[in-house]
KOLPA-904802 format. One record per residue (C-alpha): x, y, z. Coordinates in steps of 0.1 Angstrom, whole numbers, plus 5000, padded with zeros to 4 digits. Each point is the difference from the previous one (the first is absolute). Layout:
BEGIN
px|py|pz
X|Y|Z $
...
This chain:
BEGIN
px|py|pz
6710|4737|5250 $
4991|5036|5006 $
4969|5020|5007 $
4982|5004|4967 $
5030|5014|4982 $
5025|4980|4980 $
5033|4996|5019 $
5019|5016|4971 $
4984|5034|5007 $
5006|5004|5037 $
5015|5034|5007 $
5031|4985|5017 $
5009|4981|4968 $
5032|5016|4987 $
4989|4991|4965 $
4968|5021|5002 $
4997|5036|4990 $
4984|5017|4971 $
5032|5014|4985 $
5019|4967|5004 $
4970|4980|4987 $
5000|5020|4968 $
5038|5003|4995 $
5005|4962|5004 $
4975|4992|4973 $
5013|5026|4976 $
5035|4987|5006 $
4989|4965|4992 $
4984|5011|4968 $
5031|5019|4989 $
5021|4969|5006 $
4975|4979|4981 $
5000|5024|4970 $
5038|5000|4999 $
5002|4962|4999 $
4975|4993|4972 $
4971|5012|4979 $
4966|4998|5017 $
4969|5009|4980 $
5002|5036|4988 $
5030|5008|5022 $
5025|4993|4972 $
5037|5005|5009 $
5017|5029|4984 $
5038|5003|4996 $
5000|5032|5020 $
4977|4986|5027 $
4974|5026|4992 $
4971|4979|4987 $
4971|5026|4998 $
4974|4974|5007 $
5018|4988|5032 $
5006|5036|5011 $
4964|5009|4994 $
4988|4969|5019 $
5022|5010|5030 $
4985|5035|4999 $
4965|4986|4999 $
4992|5016|4966 $
5000|4968|4979 $
4983|4967|5005 $
5003|4969|4977 $
4970|4981|4989 $
4988|4978|5028 $
5013|4965|4998 $
4969|4984|5015 $
4978|5015|4972 $
5026|4990|4974 $
5001|4964|5013 $
4963|4996|4999 $
4998|5015|4965 $
5026|4975|4988 $
4982|4971|5017 $
4967|5011|4984 $
5016|5003|4965 $
5015|4965|5004 $
4968|4985|5014 $
5018|4989|5032 $
4991|5001|5037 $
5022|5018|5026 $
5018|4986|5030 $
5004|5022|5030 $
5022|4986|5028 $
5000|5014|5035 $
5030|4997|5025 $
5008|5018|5032 $
5029|5024|4995 $
5030|4991|5022 $
4989|4964|5005 $
5025|4985|5008 $
5020|5031|4990 $
5000|5028|4974 $
5028|4984|4978 $
4978|4969|4998 $
4971|5022|4990 $
5021|5015|4972 $
5012|4966|4988 $
4964|4986|5001 $
4987|5029|4980 $
5025|4994|4972 $
4993|4963|5000 $
4963|5006|4998 $
5005|5023|4970 $
5020|4972|4983 $
4973|4973|5005 $
4971|5022|4987 $
4985|5019|5029 $
4982|5031|4986 $
4997|5021|5032 $
5018|4998|5033 $
4981|5011|5031 $
5023|5008|5030 $
4985|5001|5034 $
5016|5027|5021 $
5004|4987|5036 $
4976|5015|5025 $
4995|4991|5037 $
4962|4997|4997 $
4992|4983|4967 $
4962|4996|5006 $
4991|4990|4964 $
5025|4971|5001 $
4997|4964|5011 $
5026|4982|5022 $
5023|4992|4971 $
5004|5036|4988 $
5000|5013|5036 $
5030|4979|5008 $
5017|5012|4968 $
4995|5036|5011 $
5014|4991|5034 $
5031|4984|4984 $
5004|5031|4978 $
5000|5023|5030 $
5024|4978|5018 $
5024|5001|4970 $
5001|5038|5002 $
4976|5007|4971 $
4987|5036|5000 $
4980|5019|4973 $
5032|5019|4989 $
5019|4967|4997 $
4972|4985|4980 $
5002|5029|4976 $
5038|4996|4998 $
4993|4963|4991 $
4976|5010|4973 $
5026|5023|4985 $
5025|4971|5001 $
4975|4978|4982 $
4997|5027|4973 $
5036|4996|4991 $
4992|4966|4985 $
4963|4998|4995 $
4970|5018|4987 $
4975|4978|5018 $
4970|5021|5012 $
5000|5004|5038 $
4971|5008|5023 $
5005|5007|5037 $
4975|4984|5023 $
5000|5024|5029 $
4980|5013|5029 $
4992|5037|5001 $
5017|5007|5033 $
5034|4995|4983 $
4992|5026|4973 $
4986|5024|5025 $
5030|4999|5022 $
5023|5011|4972 $
4975|5023|4984 $
4978|4989|4971 $
5015|5023|4974 $
5035|4992|5008 $
4995|4962|5002 $
4982|4999|4967 $
5027|5021|4982 $
5028|4979|5015 $
4982|4968|4991 $
4997|5012|4964 $
5036|5010|4999 $
5011|4966|5013 $
4981|4982|4972 $
4967|4990|5017 $
4971|4998|4976 $
4970|4999|5023 $
4988|4999|5036 $
4974|4978|5016 $
4991|5018|5033 $
4981|4974|5020 $
4982|5024|5025 $
4994|5031|4979 $
4963|5002|4991 $
4992|5017|4967 $
4979|5027|5018 $
5032|5013|5016 $
5023|4995|4970 $
4995|5031|4979 $
5033|5016|5008 $
5018|4967|4998 $
4986|4994|4965 $
5010|5034|4988 $
5036|4995|5013 $
5001|4965|4985 $
4989|5013|4966 $
5026|5028|5001 $
5027|4974|5008 $
4988|4976|4972 $
4992|4973|5025 $
4969|4977|4999 $
4978|4999|5031 $
4988|4964|5004 $
4967|4994|5018 $
4985|4969|5015 $
4965|4988|4994 $
4986|4971|5021 $
4972|4975|4996 $
4979|5020|5025 $
5005|5034|4982 $
4965|5012|4988 $
4995|5011|4964 $
4997|5037|5010 $
5033|4999|5017 $
5017|4982|4971 $
4987|5029|4979 $
5018|5024|5024 $
5033|4980|5002 $
5005|4987|4964 $
5003|5033|4982 $
5026|5012|5024 $
5024|4972|4994 $
5029|4999|4975 $
5021|4971|4987 $
4977|4973|5012 $
4973|4991|5025 $
5008|4975|5027 $
4971|4977|5007 $
5002|4982|5034 $
4984|4967|4991 $
4988|4992|5035 $
4992|5016|5033 $
5026|5003|5028 $
5038|5003|4999 $
5026|4987|4977 $
5009|4963|4999 $
5001|4968|4980 $
4968|4981|4993 $
4992|4964|4989 $
4977|5013|4973 $
4991|5033|4984 $
4967|5018|5003 $
4973|4990|4975 $
4987|5036|4997 $
5030|5016|4984 $
4985|5002|4965 $
4969|5018|5011 $
5019|5023|5023 $
5024|5010|4973 $
4971|5007|4977 $
4986|5024|5026 $
5033|5018|5000 $
5002|5002|4962 $
4966|5017|5000 $
5018|5030|5015 $
5035|4999|4986 $
5020|4989|4970 $
5032|4995|5021 $
5015|4965|5003 $
4988|4980|5030 $
5025|4980|5020 $
4986|4974|5023 $
5019|4990|5032 $
4997|4985|5035 $
5003|4963|5003 $
5016|4989|4967 $
5027|4975|5007 $
5006|4976|4971 $
5000|4999|4961 $
4966|4985|4997 $
4984|5028|5021 $
5020|5025|4980 $
4985|4988|4967 $
4965|4998|5015 $
5001|5036|5013 $
5017|5014|4969 $
4970|4987|4979 $
4979|5028|5016 $
5025|5028|5004 $
5029|5018|4983 $
5025|4990|5027 $
5005|4980|5031 $
5018|5010|5032 $
5019|4974|5020 $
5015|5009|5034 $
4997|4977|5030 $
5011|4969|4980 $
5032|5017|4990 $
5006|5016|5034 $
4995|4966|5017 $
5028|4986|4979 $
5023|5029|5008 $
4993|4994|5037 $
5009|4963|4997 $
5032|5007|4981 $
5012|5030|5019 $
5036|5010|4992 $
5009|4966|4985 $
5021|5002|4968 $
4972|4985|4979 $
4974|5026|5011 $
4998|5019|4967 $
5002|4970|4977 $
4974|4980|5018 $
4975|5029|5004 $
5005|5011|4964 $
4995|4964|4990 $
4966|4999|5017 $
4990|5033|4985 $
5010|4987|4965 $
4973|4973|5004 $
4974|5028|5004 $
5014|5019|4971 $
5000|4969|4978 $
4964|4994|5009 $
4990|5034|4988 $
5025|5002|4971 $
5000|4965|4984 $
């Protein structure tokens, strides 16, 4: 499993290297732009789309898709559905296909867990997903290539759920810029406290990405006041103590906890950890702008593996959650 550093960033890995990391992502984006129109990167006959070229130079950023999606949901009076899966579980082509299927069944935001050898914030279901991702050869550069591939066919907002060690190994500035160029919309860095995130937030703002922060049931009001104003896109409320995982029933304190957050921010609040069925989805959505479902989806991926019906069956389950929120 490694010694605190994701396997994909070991120095002996032939796919690792700052120049190769950047060139592979930019190449994927150029291929994507040639194949079809994606957002502001419209295809020009001479191949010299000024928006695309500016984006590659880092001098132009489109409006963030997370913020756009929540604005659309708010205007329509609807609640958002955020789905988490482990990137590369069971492989990155399945991740790409699942992303496109989720977009078709009404998922509002896709959260991709970047495999890491020591996922301390995760329960056993997501820990095993990270292990399967590492075993399938998933590295941060390959995750970004997969995001660029998704962007050929979908504008679904994408958040990377990631541990800081992986960003640090590449270099914070370079990883954020490459993530933005690949089509990522936000980062949720599990182990980066806000007191140490000033440079991170500056770089994220320059790249047009949303820094997503977690708030827990045990977070005191004075700390909520510190965290909430620094977030962009949405705030992720962890509805119970501990690590990720499915639960038989949801917390009864969600409404009051979300009210505490709203006293410090007007951002949408997405509630996760433990939601596993349509009834729970409806219940939690009554007190929040969005729900996050992870382990229940990851568990189905684990059960199906590389079977031919993986995408259709997982997407079918996710559709039941979408239908619960979007009747």
